N, C-alpha and C positions, 0 to 999 in steps of 0.2 A: 257722223258728220264731223269733219275736221274743224279745228279751232278757227281757221280763216273763213270757213264756210259759215260757221255760227256768227262770226263777226259781220260777214256780208249780209246774212239774213237779218240780223239785229239792225244793221245800218239802214237797210231798205225800209224796215218797219218804222224806225225812228225818223227817217227822212220824210216819208209820205204820210205819217200819222193817220192810218186808216181807222175807220170806225167798225167796218164789217170785213172780217178776214175769213177766208175759207181755206181749209187744209185737206187735201186728199192724200191718204196714206199716213197712218199714225204710228203703226207698230207699237213700241212700248212708250212712246211719247217724247222722245228726245227733241225733235224739232218743235213739238207743241210747247215744251218748256221754254225754248228760246223765244218763240213768238209771244207767249204769255208774259214772260219777263219783260220783253220790249214794250208791251202795252200796259204794264202794271200801273203806270201813273197817268194813263190816258183815261179821261173820265167816262167816255161812252163806248169804248172799244170792246168788241166781243169776237172771240175766235170760235168758229164752227168747224169741227173736224169730222171727217168721214173715213171709215175703214171698212173694207169688204169683210174682213175677218171678225168673227163675233167672240173670239176667245177672251178669257179674262185678262190676259197680259196686255191687250190693246189699251194703250194710254195709262197703264198702271203707274208709271213713274211720276206722273203729275200729282195724282192723289197721294202717293206714298211719300214723295220728297218735298212737294210744294203745294200742300193742300190749300193754301191761301189763294192760289191761282184759280181754283175751281170756280170762283165767283164770276170769272170772265170767260168761261169755257163751256161749250155745249158739244157733246160727243155723240155721234151716230155711228153705229157699227152693225155689221151683219148683212149688208146688201150693197149694190152698186149705187153710185151717186144719184142716178135718176130717181131713186125712191126717196131722197131726202132734200134735193135741191129746191123743190117748190116750197117746202116748209121753211127753208132758210130764207128764200126770197131774193128779190132783185137788189141792185145797187151794191154789189160786192166790190169793195175797194181794192183788195189784194187777195190773190189766190196762190197757194203753194201746192204744186203737184209733185209727189214723190211716191209713185206706185209701182207698176209691174216692171218697167224698163224694157220688157220684151214687146215687140209689136203684137197687137195694136195698142196695148197699154195706155200710155200717156196721150196718144192721139185721140182715142175714144174719150178719155177723161176731159181733155180740153174741149172737145165738141159738146160734151154734156154741160159744162159750166158756162160756155161762151154766151148763151142768151141771157144769163143772169149777171154778167159782169157790167160794172159801171163803164161809161164812156172813159177811155184812157185809163182803164184799170191796170194794175201791175200784176203780172203773172210770173211766178218764180218756179224754176225747175231745178231739181237736184239730180246729180249723176248724169249730166249731159255729156260727159267724156268717158263713160265707163267702157265704151267700145275701144277706146285707145289705152286707157290706164290700167284696165284689168284684163290680162291676157287670157284668163280662163272664162271671161264673160263677153266675148267679142260679138255675141248676138244682141247685146243690149243697145239697140239702135233707137228705140222709140223716143226717149227724151231728146236725143240729138236731132232727130228728124223734125219733130214738132217745134222745138226751140228755134231752129234755123228757118222754119217755114213761116212762122207767125210774123205778121206785119206790125212793126212798131220799133221804138227805140230800145236798143239792147244795153243792158248793164252787166258787166263782168268784174270780178275782183281784179285788182291790179296784180301784175306778175309777168314774168318773161314768156312762159309757155302758154299762150292764149288757148290753143287747142286742148290743153290738158286742164284748163280751169273747169271744175266739175259742178259749178253752180252758176246760175245766171238768172236775170230778170228781164222782163220786157214790159215797157209802157206801151200799151196798145194804141195803134192809130185809131182815129175816129172812124166811124162807119165801117165796122168790121164785116157787116153783111155782104159787102162787095167781094169779100174773100172766102165766103163760106164754101163755094164750090172747090176752090183750091185746097182747102183743108180736108174736105171729104175725099179728094183724089188721093190723099196720102194713105188711105186705107187699102189701096190697091196693091200694096206689097205683099210679100209672103209672111204670114203671121207665124210667130213662134209658139203661140198657144191659141187654143180656140175656146172662147167663153162658153159657159154653160148655156144650154138652149133656153132656159128661163131668162137668162140675162140678155140673150139675143132678142127675145120677144119684148122685154122691157125697153131695150134700146130702140127697137123698131117703132114701138108705140110712142116713145118719147121724141124721136127724130121726126116722126110724122106730125107731131104737135108744134114743133119749134122751127122746122126747116122746110124748104120747098121740095117739090116732087123730084127734081133732079138730084138733090142731095140724098133723098131716100133711095132712088134708083142706084146711085153709086154705092151706098151702104149695102144694099141687097146683092149687088154684083160682087162686092168684096167678100161678103159672107159666103156666097155660093162657091166662089173660087177657092177660098181658104178652107171651107168644109171639105172639099175634095182634096185639097193639097195636104192637109194634116192626116187625112185618111190614108193617103198613099205614101206619106213620108213621116211615119211615126217617130223616127229618130230626132226630128226637128221640133217635136211638140213638147211643150212644158205644160203639163195638165193642171198643175196647182198654181193658181194666181195668188200671189202674196204681195202685200204692201211692204215697202222697204223702210 
């Protein structure tokens, strides 16, 4: 994360003074440190972080370099967010998503956390311009697609090249339920990786619990299409899902 991106993230946190923050995609903990530093003087603020990877390096920089931040931090790792979000609970003020970047990546992540976000919550996405700024990573469309699709007031760092600004935030419109079908339709593109079957099952059960039948049908259609697509087009598949 570049300096101006850290400043933006810090500024959003300081402006909205959240009590409950969710982070998807931890890696070694760089963005976690920025968030924890921003809430260090907030009396009741907690950061909940989730990473699919269970490796020891996940979040290690927090404990290694800023151990005093640990008091405001809860880390979950080793599974997708469906397995932890209910423990974390409702009324999430701010969520930051920095995960796969390849479809369906951040699209699925947003759909997982949406039922648990507070009205007019802030959602932050990193790497929303990777498909433009990184010539070797032009398949990284997921953050760009979902960031532009979400209904709400958009915040971007100041600068001349708006399309190249690589971090952004959205203050959600009220009553997001009326947009659920639009968000699920985004899954209909060609995925660049296919989740493990156990994760597909977890997602299916989760979506059945929090969304209507039409949303579930769209999810199943996208899964069926892309299971066949990646089978027939292996050069497009990225089998290893990593947080960034």
